[in-house]
DRENVEX-419557 format. One line per 10 residues: number of its first residue (from 0); for each residue x, y, z of N, C-alpha, C, O. Coordinates in steps of 0.2 Angstrom, whole numbers, plus 5000, padded with zeros to 4 digits. Example, Ala and Ser with C-alpha at 12.3 -4.5 7.8 and 13.67 -1.06 7.14 Angstrom:
<nodes>
0> 5066,4972,5039,5062,4978,5039,5066,4984,5039,5071,4983,5042; 5064,4989,5035,5068,4995,5036,5064,5000,5039,5067,5006,5040
</nodes>
This chain:
<nodes>
0> 4229,5533,4945,4228,5531,4952,4234,5528,4955,4237,5524,4952; 4236,5530,4961,4242,5528,4964,4242,5521,4966,4236,5518,4967; 4248,5518,4968,4248,5511,4970,4246,5511,4977,4247,5515,4981; 4242,5505,4979,4239,5504,4985,4245,5504,4990,4250,5500,4989; 4244,5507,4996,4249,5507,5001,4250,5500,5004,4245,5497,5006; 4256,5498,5005,4257,5491,5008,4256,5492,5016,4259,5496,5019; 4253,5487,5019,4251,5487,5026,4255,5481,5029,4257,5476,5026; 4254,5481,5036,4257,5475,5039,4253,5469,5038,4256,5463,5039; 4247,5470,5037,4243,5464,5035,4245,5461,5028,4245,5455,5028; 4247,5465,5024,4250,5462,5017,4256,5458,5019,4257,5453,5016
10> 4261,5461,5023,4267,5457,5025,4265,5451,5028,4268,5446,5027; 4260,5451,5033,4258,5445,5037,4256,5440,5032,4257,5434,5032; 4252,5442,5027,4249,5437,5022,4255,5434,5018,4255,5428,5016; 4260,5438,5016,4265,5435,5012,4270,5431,5016,4272,5426,5013; 4271,5432,5022,4276,5428,5026,4273,5423,5030,4276,5418,5032; 4266,5423,5031,4263,5418,5035,4263,5419,5043,4260,5416,5047; 4266,5425,5045,4266,5427,5052,4260,5431,5053,4257,5434,5049; 4259,5432,5060,4253,5436,5062,4255,5443,5061,4261,5445,5061; 4249,5447,5061,4251,5455,5061,4255,5457,5068,4259,5461,5067; 4253,5453,5073,4257,5455,5079,4264,5454,5078,4269,5458,5081
20> 4266,5448,5075,4273,5446,5074,4276,5451,5070,4282,5453,5071; 4273,5453,5064,4276,5458,5060,4277,5465,5064,4282,5468,5063; 4272,5467,5068,4273,5473,5072,4279,5473,5076,4283,5477,5077; 4280,5467,5080,4286,5466,5084,4292,5466,5080,4297,5469,5083; 4292,5464,5074,4298,5464,5070,4301,5471,5069,4307,5472,5069; 4296,5476,5069,4298,5483,5068,4299,5487,5075,4304,5491,5075; 4295,5485,5080,4295,5489,5086,4299,5485,5092,4302,5488,5096; 4298,5479,5092,4301,5475,5098,4304,5468,5095,4301,5463,5097; 4309,5469,5091,4312,5463,5088,4314,5457,5093,4314,5451,5091; 4315,5459,5099,4318,5454,5104,4312,5449,5106,4314,5444,5109
30> 4306,5451,5104,4300,5447,5107,4299,5441,5102,4295,5436,5104; 4302,5441,5096,4301,5435,5091,4308,5433,5089,4313,5436,5091; 4308,5427,5086,4315,5424,5084,4318,5428,5079,4315,5432,5075; 4325,5427,5079,4329,5431,5074,4327,5429,5067,4327,5434,5063; 4326,5423,5066,4324,5421,5059,4317,5424,5057,4317,5426,5051; 4313,5425,5061,4306,5428,5060,4307,5435,5058,4305,5438,5053; 4312,5439,5062,4313,5446,5061,4316,5447,5054,4314,5451,5050; 4321,5442,5052,4325,5443,5046,4320,5442,5040,4320,5445,5035; 4316,5437,5041,4311,5435,5035,4306,5441,5034,4304,5443,5029; 4303,5444,5040,4298,5449,5039,4301,5455,5036,4298,5459,5032
40> 4307,5457,5039,4310,5463,5036,4312,5463,5029,4312,5468,5025; 4315,5457,5027,4317,5456,5020,4310,5456,5016,4311,5459,5010; 4305,5453,5018,4299,5454,5014,4296,5461,5014,4294,5463,5008; 4297,5465,5019,4295,5472,5019,4299,5476,5014,4296,5480,5011; 4305,5474,5013,4309,5478,5008,4307,5476,5001,4307,5481,4997; 4306,5470,5000,4304,5468,4994,4297,5471,4992,4296,5473,4986; 4293,5472,4996,4286,5475,4995,4286,5483,4995,4281,5486,4995; 4292,5486,4997,4293,5493,4997,4288,5496,5003,4284,5501,5002; 4288,5492,5008,4284,5494,5014,4287,5500,5018,4293,5501,5019; 4282,5505,5019,4284,5511,5022,4280,5512,5029,4274,5512,5028
50> 4283,5511,5035,4279,5511,5041,4276,5517,5042,4278,5523,5040; 4270,5517,5045,4266,5523,5046,4268,5525,5053,4268,5522,5058; 4271,5532,5053,4274,5534,5059,4269,5535,5065,4271,5534,5071; 4263,5537,5063,4258,5538,5068,4256,5531,5072,4256,5531,5078; 4255,5526,5068,4254,5520,5070,4260,5517,5074,4259,5514,5080; 4266,5518,5072,4272,5516,5076,4272,5519,5082,4273,5516,5087; 4271,5526,5082,4272,5529,5089,4266,5527,5094,4268,5527,5100; 4260,5526,5091,4255,5523,5095,4257,5517,5099,4256,5516,5104; 4260,5512,5095,4262,5506,5097,4267,5506,5102,4267,5502,5107; 4272,5511,5101,4277,5512,5106,4275,5516,5112,4279,5516,5117
60> 4269,5519,5112,4267,5523,5118,4270,5530,5118,4269,5534,5123; 4273,5533,5113,4276,5540,5113,4276,5542,5106,4276,5538,5101; 4277,5549,5105,4277,5552,5099,4284,5554,5096,4285,5556,5090; 4289,5553,5100,4296,5556,5098,4296,5563,5096,4299,5565,5091; 4292,5567,5100,4292,5574,5098,4291,5578,5105,4288,5576,5109; 4294,5584,5105,4294,5588,5111,4290,5595,5108,4291,5597,5103; 4286,5597,5113,4282,5603,5111,4285,5609,5114,4287,5610,5119; 4285,5615,5109,4288,5621,5112,4281,5626,5112,4279,5628,5107; 4279,5627,5118,4272,5630,5119,4274,5638,5119,4277,5640,5124; 4271,5641,5115,4272,5649,5114,4266,5653,5116,4260,5650,5115
70> 4267,5659,5118,4261,5662,5120,4257,5666,5115,4251,5668,5116; 4260,5667,5109,4257,5670,5103,4257,5666,5097,4260,5661,5097; 4255,5669,5092,4255,5666,5085,4262,5664,5083,4267,5668,5085; 4263,5660,5079,4270,5658,5077,4273,5664,5073,4279,5666,5074; 4269,5667,5069,4272,5673,5065,4274,5679,5069,4279,5682,5068; 4271,5680,5075,4273,5685,5079,4279,5683,5084,4283,5687,5084; 4278,5677,5086,4283,5675,5091,4290,5674,5087,4295,5676,5090; 4290,5672,5081,4297,5671,5078,4300,5677,5075,4305,5677,5072; 4296,5683,5076,4299,5689,5074,4304,5691,5079,4308,5696,5078; 4304,5688,5085,4309,5690,5090,4315,5685,5089,4315,5679,5091
80> 4321,5688,5088,4327,5683,5087,4329,5680,5094,4332,5675,5093; 4327,5683,5099,4329,5680,5106,4325,5673,5106,4328,5668,5108; 4318,5673,5105,4314,5667,5105,4317,5662,5100,4317,5656,5101; 4319,5664,5094,4322,5660,5089,4328,5656,5092,4329,5650,5091; 4332,5660,5096,4339,5657,5098,4337,5652,5104,4340,5647,5104; 4332,5653,5108,4330,5648,5113,4328,5642,5109,4330,5636,5111; 4324,5643,5104,4321,5637,5101,4326,5633,5097,4326,5627,5097; 4331,5637,5094,4337,5633,5091,4341,5629,5096,4343,5623,5094; 4342,5631,5102,4345,5627,5107,4341,5621,5109,4344,5616,5110; 4335,5622,5110,4331,5617,5112,4331,5611,5106,4331,5605,5107
90> 4330,5614,5100,4330,5609,5094,4337,5605,5094,4336,5599,5092; 4342,5608,5095,4349,5605,5095,4349,5599,5100,4351,5593,5098; 4346,5600,5106,4346,5594,5111,4341,5589,5109,4342,5583,5110; 4335,5591,5106,4330,5586,5103,4334,5582,5098,4333,5576,5098; 4337,5585,5093,4341,5581,5088,4346,5576,5091,4346,5570,5089; 4349,5578,5097,4354,5573,5100,4350,5567,5103,4353,5562,5103; 4344,5568,5105,4340,5562,5107,4335,5559,5102,4332,5554,5104; 4336,5561,5096,4332,5558,5091,4325,5560,5091,4320,5556,5088; 4323,5566,5093,4316,5569,5094,4315,5574,5089,4320,5578,5087; 4309,5576,5087,4307,5582,5083,4305,5587,5088,4303,5586,5094
100> 4305,5593,5086,4303,5599,5090,4297,5602,5086,4297,5603,5081; 4291,5602,5090,4285,5604,5087,4283,5611,5090,4282,5611,5097; 4282,5616,5086,4279,5622,5089,4272,5622,5090,4268,5620,5086; 4270,5624,5096,4263,5624,5098,4261,5631,5100,4262,5633,5106; 4257,5634,5095,4254,5641,5097,4247,5640,5100,4245,5635,5100; 4244,5645,5102,4237,5645,5105,4233,5642,5099,4234,5644,5093; 4228,5638,5100,4223,5636,5096,4217,5639,5097,4214,5639,5102; 4214,5643,5092,4208,5647,5092,4209,5651,5098,4204,5652,5102; 4215,5654,5099,4216,5659,5104,4217,5656,5111,4216,5659,5116; 4217,5649,5112,4217,5646,5118,4223,5641,5119,4224,5637,5115
110> 4227,5643,5124,4233,5638,5126,4230,5632,5128,4233,5626,5126; 4225,5631,5131,4222,5625,5134,4220,5620,5128,4222,5614,5128; 4217,5623,5123,4215,5619,5117,4221,5617,5113,4221,5611,5111; 4226,5621,5113,4232,5619,5110,4235,5613,5113,4238,5608,5110; 4236,5613,5120,4238,5607,5124,4234,5601,5123,4237,5596,5123; 4228,5602,5123,4223,5596,5122,4225,5592,5115,4224,5586,5115; 4227,5596,5110,4228,5593,5104,4235,5591,5102,4236,5588,5097; 4239,5593,5106,4247,5592,5105,4248,5584,5105,4247,5581,5110; 4252,5582,5100,4254,5575,5100,4262,5575,5101,4266,5574,5096; 4263,5576,5107,4270,5576,5109,4271,5573,5116,4266,5570,5119
120> 4278,5572,5118,4279,5568,5124,4281,5572,5130,4281,5570,5136; 4282,5579,5129,4283,5583,5134,4283,5590,5131,4283,5591,5125; 4283,5595,5136,4282,5602,5134,4287,5607,5137,4288,5606,5143; 4290,5611,5133,4293,5617,5136,4289,5623,5135,4288,5625,5129; 4287,5626,5140,4282,5632,5139,4286,5639,5140,4290,5639,5145; 4285,5643,5135,4289,5649,5135,4285,5655,5137,4281,5657,5134; 4287,5658,5143,4285,5664,5145,4277,5664,5147,4274,5669,5146; 4275,5658,5149,4268,5658,5151,4266,5657,5158,4271,5655,5162; 4261,5660,5160,4259,5659,5167,4255,5653,5168,4249,5652,5165; 4258,5648,5171,4255,5641,5171,4251,5641,5178,4254,5639,5183
130> 4244,5642,5177,4240,5641,5183,4239,5634,5185,4241,5629,5181; 4236,5632,5190,4235,5625,5193,4231,5621,5187,4232,5615,5186; 4226,5625,5184,4222,5621,5179,4226,5619,5173,4225,5613,5171; 4230,5623,5171,4235,5621,5165,4239,5616,5167,4240,5611,5164; 4242,5616,5173,4247,5611,5175,4243,5604,5176,4246,5599,5174; 4237,5605,5179,4233,5598,5180,4232,5595,5173,4232,5589,5172; 4230,5600,5168,4229,5597,5161,4235,5594,5158,4234,5588,5155; 4241,5597,5159,4247,5594,5156,4248,5587,5159,4250,5582,5156; 4247,5587,5166,4249,5581,5169,4243,5575,5168,4245,5569,5168; 4237,5577,5167,4232,5572,5165,4233,5569,5158,4231,5564,5157
140> 4237,5573,5154,4239,5570,5148,4246,5567,5148,4248,5564,5143; 4249,5566,5154,4255,5563,5155,4261,5567,5152,4266,5564,5150; 4260,5573,5151,4266,5577,5148,4270,5581,5153,4268,5585,5157; 4276,5578,5153,4281,5582,5157,4282,5589,5155,4282,5590,5149; 4283,5593,5159,4284,5601,5157,4289,5604,5161,4290,5603,5167; 4292,5609,5157,4297,5613,5160,4295,5620,5157,4293,5621,5152; 4296,5625,5162,4294,5632,5160,4300,5636,5159,4305,5636,5163; 4300,5640,5154,4305,5646,5153,4302,5652,5154,4297,5654,5151; 4305,5656,5159,4302,5663,5160,4295,5664,5162,4292,5669,5161; 4292,5658,5164,4285,5658,5166,4284,5658,5174,4289,5659,5177
150> 4278,5657,5175,4276,5656,5182,4272,5650,5183,4269,5648,5178; 4272,5647,5189,4268,5641,5190,4268,5639,5197,4271,5642,5201; 4266,5632,5198,4267,5629,5205,4274,5628,5206,4278,5628,5202; 4275,5628,5213,4282,5627,5215,4285,5620,5213,4292,5620,5212; 4281,5615,5211,4284,5609,5209,4285,5609,5201,4287,5603,5199; 4284,5614,5198,4285,5614,5191,4292,5616,5189,4294,5622,5191; 4296,5612,5186,4303,5614,5185,4303,5620,5180,4299,5621,5176; 4308,5624,5181,4308,5631,5178,4316,5633,5176,4320,5631,5180; 4316,5637,5171,4323,5640,5169,4322,5647,5168,4317,5649,5164; 4325,5652,5171,4324,5659,5170,4330,5663,5173,4335,5660,5176
160> 4330,5669,5172,4335,5673,5176,4331,5676,5182,4325,5675,5182; 4335,5680,5186,4331,5684,5191,4329,5690,5188,4332,5695,5188; 4323,5690,5185,4320,5695,5181,4320,5702,5185,4321,5707,5183; 4318,5701,5191,4317,5707,5196,4324,5711,5196,4325,5717,5196; 4329,5707,5198,4336,5709,5199,4338,5712,5192,4342,5717,5192; 4337,5709,5187,4340,5711,5180,4336,5718,5178,4340,5722,5176; 4330,5718,5179,4326,5724,5178,4329,5730,5182,4329,5736,5180; 4330,5728,5189,4332,5733,5194,4339,5736,5191,4340,5742,5191; 4344,5732,5189,4350,5734,5187,4350,5738,5180,4353,5743,5179; 4345,5736,5176,4344,5739,5170,4342,5747,5171,4344,5751,5168
170> 4337,5747,5176,4334,5754,5177,4339,5758,5181,4340,5764,5180; 4343,5755,5185,4348,5758,5189,4353,5761,5184,4356,5767,5185; 4355,5758,5179,4360,5760,5174,4357,5767,5171,4361,5771,5170; 4351,5767,5169,4348,5772,5166,4348,5778,5171,4350,5784,5169; 4346,5777,5177,4345,5782,5182,4352,5785,5184,4353,5791,5185; 4357,5781,5184,4364,5783,5186,4367,5788,5181,4371,5792,5183; 4365,5787,5175,4367,5792,5170,4363,5798,5170,4364,5802,5165; 4359,5799,5174,4355,5805,5175,4348,5806,5172,4345,5811,5172; 4346,5800,5169,4339,5801,5166,4334,5800,5171,4334,5796,5175; 4329,5805,5170,4323,5805,5174,4316,5805,5170,4311,5802,5172
180> 4317,5807,5164,4311,5807,5159,4312,5801,5155,4315,5801,5150; 4308,5796,5157,4310,5789,5154,4303,5786,5151,4298,5787,5154; 4304,5783,5146,4298,5779,5143,4300,5771,5143,4306,5770,5141; 4296,5767,5146,4297,5760,5146,4292,5757,5141,4286,5758,5141; 4295,5753,5136,4291,5749,5132,4291,5742,5134,4296,5738,5134; 4285,5740,5137,4284,5733,5140,4282,5728,5135,4281,5729,5129; 4282,5722,5138,4279,5716,5134,4272,5716,5134,4269,5719,5139; 4268,5713,5129,4261,5713,5129,4258,5708,5135,4260,5702,5135; 4254,5711,5139,4251,5707,5144,4247,5701,5141,4246,5696,5145; 4244,5702,5135,4240,5696,5133,4244,5690,5131,4242,5685,5132
190> 4250,5691,5130,4255,5686,5128,4258,5683,5135,4258,5677,5135; 4259,5687,5139,4263,5684,5145,4259,5685,5151,4261,5684,5157; 4252,5686,5150,4247,5686,5156,4250,5691,5161,4250,5689,5167; 4252,5697,5159,4255,5701,5164,4250,5704,5169,4253,5708,5174; 4244,5703,5169,4239,5705,5174,4239,5701,5180,4237,5702,5186; 4242,5695,5180,4243,5690,5186,4249,5692,5190,4254,5694,5187; 4249,5691,5196,4254,5693,5200,4260,5688,5199,4259,5682,5199; 4266,5690,5199,4272,5686,5199,4274,5684,5192,4279,5680,5191; 4271,5687,5187,4273,5685,5180,4279,5688,5178,4282,5692,5181; 4281,5687,5172,4287,5690,5169,4287,5697,5169,4292,5701,5172
200> 4282,5700,5167,4281,5707,5167,4281,5710,5174,4284,5715,5175; 4277,5707,5178,4277,5710,5185,4283,5709,5188,4285,5714,5192; 4287,5704,5187,4294,5703,5190,4298,5709,5188,4302,5712,5192; 4298,5711,5182,4302,5716,5179,4300,5723,5182,4304,5727,5183; 4293,5724,5182,4291,5730,5185,4293,5731,5192,4294,5737,5194; 4293,5726,5196,4295,5726,5203,4302,5728,5203,4304,5732,5207; 4306,5726,5198,4313,5728,5198,4314,5736,5197,4318,5739,5199; 4310,5738,5192,4309,5745,5190,4307,5749,5196,4310,5754,5198; 4302,5747,5200,4300,5750,5206,4305,5751,5211,4306,5757,5214; 4309,5746,5212,4314,5746,5217,4320,5751,5215,4322,5755,5219
210> 4322,5751,5209,4327,5756,5206,4324,5763,5207,4328,5768,5209; 4318,5764,5205,4315,5771,5205,4315,5774,5212,4315,5780,5213; 4313,5769,5216,4312,5771,5223,4318,5774,5226,4318,5779,5231; 4324,5772,5224,4330,5774,5226,4332,5782,5224,4336,5785,5227; 4328,5784,5219,4328,5791,5217,4322,5795,5219,4320,5800,5216; 4318,5792,5223,4312,5795,5225,4307,5796,5220,4303,5801,5219; 4307,5791,5215,4302,5790,5210,4298,5784,5210,4299,5779,5214; 4293,5783,5206,4289,5777,5205,4287,5776,5198,4288,5780,5194; 4283,5771,5197,4281,5769,5190,4276,5775,5187,4277,5776,5181; 4272,5778,5191,4268,5783,5188,4272,5789,5186,4270,5793,5182
220> 4279,5789,5187,4283,5795,5185,4286,5794,5178,4289,5798,5175; 4285,5788,5175,4288,5786,5169,4282,5784,5164,4276,5782,5166; 4283,5785,5158,4278,5783,5152,4279,5776,5151,4284,5773,5150; 4273,5772,5151,4273,5765,5150,4269,5763,5144,4263,5766,5144; 4272,5760,5140,4268,5758,5133,4269,5750,5133,4275,5747,5134; 4264,5746,5131,4264,5739,5130,4264,5738,5122,4259,5741,5119; 4268,5733,5120,4268,5732,5113,4270,5724,5112,4272,5721,5117; 4269,5722,5106,4272,5715,5104,4279,5716,5104,4282,5721,5103; 4283,5710,5105,4290,5710,5105,4292,5709,5098,4295,5704,5096; 4291,5714,5094,4293,5714,5087,4296,5721,5085,4296,5726,5088
230> 4300,5720,5079,4304,5726,5077,4299,5732,5075,4300,5738,5077; 4293,5730,5072,4288,5735,5069,4285,5738,5075,4283,5744,5075; 4284,5734,5081,4281,5737,5087,4285,5742,5090,4282,5748,5092; 4291,5741,5090,4296,5746,5093,4296,5752,5089,4297,5758,5091; 4296,5751,5082,4296,5757,5078,4290,5761,5079,4291,5767,5079; 4284,5758,5079,4278,5762,5080,4277,5765,5086,4274,5771,5087; 4280,5762,5092,4280,5765,5098,4283,5772,5099,4281,5776,5103; 4288,5773,5095,4292,5780,5095,4287,5786,5094,4288,5791,5097; 4282,5785,5089,4278,5790,5088,4274,5793,5094,4273,5798,5096; 4272,5788,5098,4269,5789,5105,4273,5792,5110,4272,5797,5113
240> 4280,5790,5110,4285,5792,5115,4286,5800,5113,4287,5804,5118; 4287,5801,5107,4289,5808,5105,4283,5813,5106,4284,5819,5106; 4277,5811,5107,4272,5815,5109,4273,5818,5116,4270,5824,5118; 4277,5814,5120,4278,5817,5127,4285,5821,5127,4290,5818,5126; 4285,5827,5128,4290,5831,5127,4295,5830,5133,4294,5829,5139; 4302,5829,5131,4307,5829,5136,4309,5822,5138,4314,5821,5142; 4307,5817,5134,4309,5810,5136,4316,5809,5133,4318,5811,5128; 4321,5807,5138,4328,5807,5137,4330,5800,5136,4336,5799,5133; 4326,5795,5138,4328,5788,5137,4323,5783,5136,4317,5784,5139; 4323,5778,5132,4319,5773,5131,4321,5767,5133,4327,5764,5132
250> 4318,5764,5138,4319,5757,5141,4315,5752,5138,4309,5753,5138; 4317,5746,5136,4313,5741,5133,4314,5735,5137,4319,5733,5140; 4309,5730,5136,4309,5723,5139,4311,5718,5134,4311,5712,5135; 4313,5721,5128,4315,5716,5122,4320,5720,5118,4319,5726,5116; 4326,5717,5116,4330,5720,5111,4327,5721,5104,4329,5727,5102; 4323,5717,5102,4321,5718,5095,4316,5724,5095,4316,5728,5090; 4313,5726,5100,4309,5732,5101,4313,5738,5101,4312,5743,5098; 4319,5737,5105,4324,5743,5105,4327,5744,5099,4328,5750,5097; 4328,5739,5095,4331,5740,5088,4326,5744,5083,4328,5748,5079; 4319,5742,5084,4314,5745,5080,4314,5752,5082,4313,5757,5078
260> 4314,5754,5089,4314,5761,5091,4320,5765,5088,4319,5771,5086; 4326,5762,5088,4332,5765,5086,4331,5767,5079,4333,5773,5077; 4328,5762,5075,4327,5764,5068,4323,5770,5067,4324,5774,5062; 4317,5770,5070,4312,5775,5070,4315,5782,5072,4314,5787,5068; 4319,5782,5077,4322,5788,5079,4327,5791,5074,4327,5797,5072; 4331,5786,5071,4335,5789,5065,4331,5791,5059,4333,5796,5056; 4325,5788,5058,4321,5790,5052,4318,5797,5054,4316,5801,5049; 4318,5799,5060,4315,5806,5062,4321,5811,5063,4319,5816,5065; 4327,5809,5061,4332,5814,5061,4335,5814,5068,4339,5819,5070; 4333,5810,5073,4336,5810,5080,4342,5805,5081,4342,5800,5078
270> 4347,5807,5084,4353,5804,5085,4352,5800,5092,4350,5802,5097; 4355,5793,5092,4355,5789,5098,4363,5788,5099,4366,5786,5095; 4365,5790,5105,4361,5792,5111,4361,5800,5112,4359,5802,5117; 4364,5804,5107,4365,5811,5108,4358,5814,5110,4357,5819,5114; 4353,5812,5106,4346,5815,5107,4342,5811,5112,4338,5814,5116; 4342,5805,5111,4338,5800,5115,4342,5794,5116,4345,5791,5111; 4343,5791,5122,4346,5785,5124,4341,5779,5124,4335,5780,5124; 4344,5773,5123,4340,5767,5122,4344,5762,5126,4350,5761,5126; 4340,5758,5130,4342,5753,5134,4338,5747,5133,4332,5747,5134; 4341,5741,5131,4337,5735,5129,4337,5730,5134,4339,5731,5140
280> 4334,5724,5132,4334,5718,5137,4334,5712,5133,4329,5711,5129; 4339,5708,5133,4340,5701,5130,4347,5699,5128,4349,5694,5130; 4350,5704,5125,4357,5702,5122,4357,5698,5116,4361,5693,5116; 4352,5699,5111,4352,5695,5105,4359,5696,5102,4362,5701,5102; 4361,5691,5098,4367,5690,5096,4368,5691,5088,4368,5686,5084; 4367,5698,5086,4368,5699,5079,4372,5706,5078,4373,5709,5083; 4374,5707,5072,4379,5713,5071,4376,5720,5074,4379,5723,5078; 4369,5721,5072,4366,5727,5074,4366,5728,5082,4367,5733,5085; 4363,5722,5085,4362,5723,5092,4368,5723,5096,4367,5725,5102; 4374,5721,5094,4380,5721,5098,4382,5729,5100,4386,5729,5105
290> 4379,5734,5097,4380,5740,5099,4375,5743,5104,4376,5748,5107; 4370,5739,5105,4365,5741,5110,4367,5740,5117,4369,5735,5119; 4365,5745,5121,4366,5744,5128,4360,5740,5131,4354,5741,5129; 4361,5735,5135,4356,5730,5136,4358,5726,5142,4363,5725,5144; 4353,5722,5144,4353,5716,5149,4355,5710,5145,4351,5708,5140; 4360,5707,5146,4362,5700,5142,4360,5694,5146,4362,5694,5152; 4356,5690,5143,4354,5684,5146,4355,5679,5141,4353,5680,5135; 4357,5673,5142,4359,5668,5137,4353,5664,5135,4350,5660,5139; 4351,5665,5129,4346,5661,5126,4348,5654,5125,4344,5649,5126; 4354,5653,5123,4357,5646,5122,4356,5642,5128,4354,5636,5128
300> 4358,5645,5134,4358,5642,5140,4351,5640,5142,4350,5634,5145; 4346,5645,5141,4339,5643,5143,4337,5637,5139,4333,5633,5142; 4338,5638,5133,4335,5632,5128,4338,5625,5130,4335,5620,5131; 4345,5625,5131,4348,5619,5132,4347,5616,5139,4345,5610,5139; 4347,5620,5144,4345,5618,5151,4338,5615,5151,4337,5610,5154; 4333,5619,5148,4326,5617,5149,4325,5610,5145,4322,5606,5148; 4328,5609,5139,4328,5603,5136,4331,5597,5139,4328,5592,5139; 4337,5598,5142,4340,5593,5146,4336,5591,5152,4336,5585,5153; 4333,5596,5155,4329,5594,5161,4323,5590,5159,4321,5585,5162; 4320,5592,5153,4314,5588,5151,4315,5581,5149,4312,5577,5151
310> 4321,5580,5145,4323,5573,5143,4325,5569,5150,4323,5563,5150; 4327,5572,5155,4329,5569,5161,4322,5566,5164,4322,5561,5166; 4317,5570,5164,4310,5568,5166,4307,5563,5162,4304,5558,5165; 4308,5564,5155,4305,5558,5151,4308,5552,5152,4305,5546,5152; 4315,5552,5154,4319,5546,5155,4318,5543,5162,4321,5538,5164; 4313,5546,5166,4311,5544,5173,4315,5547,5178,4314,5545,5184; 4320,5552,5177,4323,5555,5182,4320,5561,5184,4320,5566,5180; 4316,5561,5189,4312,5567,5191,4316,5573,5193,4321,5573,5196; 4313,5579,5190,4316,5586,5192,4311,5590,5195,4311,5596,5195; 4306,5587,5199,4300,5591,5201,4303,5597,5206,4308,5595,5210
320> 4301,5603,5205,4303,5608,5210,4310,5611,5208,4312,5616,5211; 4313,5609,5203,4320,5611,5201,4319,5618,5198,4316,5619,5193; 4323,5623,5200,4323,5629,5197,4330,5631,5196,4334,5632,5200; 4331,5633,5190,4338,5635,5187,4338,5642,5186,4334,5645,5182; 4342,5646,5189,4343,5653,5187,4349,5654,5183,4355,5653,5185; 4348,5657,5177,4354,5658,5172,4357,5665,5174,4353,5670,5175; 4363,5666,5174,4366,5672,5175,4364,5678,5170,4362,5676,5164; 4364,5684,5172,4363,5690,5168,4369,5695,5169,4372,5694,5174; 4370,5699,5164,4374,5705,5165,4372,5711,5161,4367,5710,5157; 4375,5716,5162,4373,5723,5159,4379,5724,5154,4385,5724,5156
330> 4377,5725,5148,4382,5727,5143,4381,5735,5141,4376,5737,5140; 4386,5739,5142,4386,5746,5141,4388,5747,5134,4394,5748,5132; 4383,5747,5129,4385,5748,5122,4385,5755,5121,4387,5759,5125; 4384,5757,5115,4384,5764,5113,4378,5768,5112,4377,5773,5109; 4372,5765,5115,4366,5768,5114,4364,5772,5121,4358,5774,5121; 4368,5773,5126,4367,5776,5132,4372,5782,5133,4378,5781,5131; 4370,5787,5135,4375,5793,5137,4372,5796,5144,4367,5795,5146; 4377,5800,5147,4375,5804,5153,4371,5809,5150,4372,5813,5146; 4365,5810,5154,4360,5815,5152,4362,5821,5157,4362,5821,5163; 4363,5827,5154,4365,5833,5157,4361,5839,5155,4362,5845,5156
340> 4355,5837,5153,4350,5842,5151,4350,5844,5143,4355,5842,5140; 4346,5847,5141,4345,5849,5134,4348,5856,5133,4349,5858,5127
</nodes>
């Protein structure tokens, strides 16, 4: 049997001070005398006392942790290198402030249940549609919140790119090169609540509509497929796309999906871009993706800015209604070509 855990009551009994005084020595040393603090801490070392972090955080009124609220399971979400990069940047800012980063996926398929159970001091929500009910829940729990790539009330601080403008330029690039038989691999509506007006998916579709209208086309004129933002999903979508004869370009809302599609096309003996062009969206930073024609948006900037905004709010400097737009650009890689017919 293991040794009994030393408690603050044990230290109080040994030193003759009250439990409150012992707690103050660890959490609020200025409230008791210097001699008392030294005596209590010395006794704690002698007794190999290890503070209970949950109890300490409760006494301090905070958890020293930030929540990263994601729309899907951890296993699916972290298959996307872009999401990993955002999270890495948030974690760096958390470390600078002495905080932990806690990933919060849906609990029993419910974002609301996950929020109710989260032991954090603030939340960065990734790609979520934040309705008034969700925002009220977060505020009732006293959780400061910043949204990345999501939607919500006007007073909810947010960080994003102009998704409609970025998607418009992405599709314009495709159309300018002569492509008219186009397949779009979208993000999953279940993850990003794409059935609600103004969400990430809807903003990008609006950009596509605007670009297509300039060529007297519309969304019904292109093939639309929804998948998870994973390599395997992009790979599998190619089978559906090749069932439609004459598709000359695949447009995706995620680079990792584009890379999966590229691999599948190679496996079927098709050349990119000679046989089919591919246009991605994200600008993930690894060796393979640097050859991909894509929309570049900075994951590092999104993560860093959102985390800095959140800590500003936690420190009492309000950021209500603040909306930061991160720049985007188009990279002309080697996966697009001028289409002049087969």
